[in-house]
C-alpha positions as a printed Julia matrix, in Angstrom:
115×3 Matrix{Float64}:
 64.42  -11.18   15.47
 65.83  -10.56   11.65
 64.99   -7.53    9.64
 66.19   -7.42    6.18
 66.19   -4.1     4.41
 66.17   -3.51    0.68
 67.49   -0.59   -1.51
 68.78    0.5    -5.23
 64.8     0.01   -7.02
 63.76    3.26   -8.53
 62.56    4.0   -12.72
 64.7     2.98  -15.39
 64.8     2.99  -18.93
 64.77   -0.08  -21.15
 68.32   -1.55  -21.31
 69.57    0.63  -17.92
 70.95   -1.23  -14.71
 70.3    -0.8   -11.43
 71.87   -2.95   -8.22
 69.73   -3.56   -5.43
 70.74   -4.43   -2.24
 70.04   -6.1     1.13
 70.94   -5.91    4.26
 70.4    -8.47    7.19
 70.46   -6.8    10.77
 69.76   -8.45   14.23
 71.8   -10.63   16.59
 72.6   -14.4    17.36
 71.3   -15.58   14.12
 73.32  -17.77   10.97
 72.65  -16.88    7.85
 72.02  -19.91    5.81
 70.89  -18.46    2.22
 70.26  -15.12    0.79
 67.88  -14.81   -2.31
 66.23  -12.72   -4.63
 61.92  -12.7    -5.68
 60.21  -11.08   -7.36
 56.12   -9.92   -8.2
 54.74   -8.65  -10.71
 51.11   -6.49  -10.71
 48.63   -9.74  -11.15
 50.96  -12.57  -11.06
 52.62  -14.61   -9.18
 56.08  -13.51   -6.56
 58.38  -15.66   -8.29
 62.19  -17.01   -7.87
 64.66  -14.41   -9.45
 67.79  -15.26   -8.57
 69.31  -18.31   -5.57
 72.61  -18.96   -4.87
 73.07  -21.59   -7.37
 70.1   -20.89  -10.44
 68.12  -18.09  -11.66
 65.09  -17.44  -13.46
 65.68  -18.69  -17.16
 63.88  -14.38  -17.94
 66.7   -13.08  -16.22
 69.49  -15.22  -16.82
 72.9   -13.78  -18.43
 71.31  -10.0   -17.38
 70.57  -10.53  -13.56
 73.94  -11.9   -11.25
 73.34  -12.29   -7.96
 76.89  -11.89   -4.95
 76.85  -11.65   -1.9
 79.05  -10.47    0.84
 79.09  -12.72    3.77
 80.95  -10.25    6.35
 77.84   -7.01    6.01
 75.33   -9.95    5.83
 74.61   -8.46    2.56
 73.41   -9.75   -1.01
 72.9    -8.04   -4.28
 70.92   -8.23   -6.91
 73.01   -6.38  -10.43
 70.32   -5.77  -12.62
 71.29   -4.9   -16.71
 69.35   -4.68  -19.76
 66.18   -4.5   -17.66
 63.43   -4.74  -19.66
 59.5    -3.59  -19.5
 58.8    -7.25  -18.02
 61.36   -6.75  -15.15
 58.83   -4.36  -13.67
 58.0    -5.56  -10.12
 58.54   -5.34   -6.3
 61.63   -7.27   -5.63
 62.1    -8.93   -2.12
 64.5   -10.2    -0.85
 64.54  -13.63    1.28
 66.75  -14.83    4.01
 67.2   -18.19    5.75
 68.58  -17.72    9.13
 68.9   -20.08   11.68
 67.35  -19.01   15.12
 69.16  -19.83   18.16
 66.27  -21.89   19.1
 67.83  -24.65   16.76
 64.93  -23.9    13.69
 65.89  -22.5    10.19
 63.32  -19.91    9.32
 63.0   -17.69    6.46
 62.68  -13.86    6.72
 61.02  -11.59    3.97
 61.99   -8.25    3.38
 59.62   -5.14    2.57
 60.2    -4.76   -1.32
 61.89   -2.76   -3.43
 59.92   -1.24   -6.77
 61.77   -1.42   -9.58
 60.11    0.43  -13.18
 61.11   -0.55  -16.23
 59.87    2.31  -18.64
 60.82    4.53  -21.49
C-alpha cells in the first residue's frame, strides 16, 4: 500500500521555526491531496493545513507546500508557540488501483515548543 513518513519534528523554543516533511512511498497510486493534522495531549485531532486553507490558530505563521515530483508535502512552521506543541500527522488522500479513494496517515512526528 502507501506509506507516509514524517520528519522534522523536535524541540524548539517559542518564536523558533521548524519545517516538517512527509514523503509518500509505494506503487500504483495517485495522490489526490496531502494535508497536515495535529493532536495535542487531551485534545482532538485537528486540521492544521490543507491545500487551500489553514486553521485560524496557525494562519500567517504556517505554510504548506507540496513537491509533486517527490510525493512530498512540507509544513513550514514559524513563530512557534507553546500551544503548537502536538504530534503532527500527515494525511494523504490516494486513488488506489482498485479505483477507490482512501486516506492514509503517517505515524506522526512530535513537535514540542518550550523554553
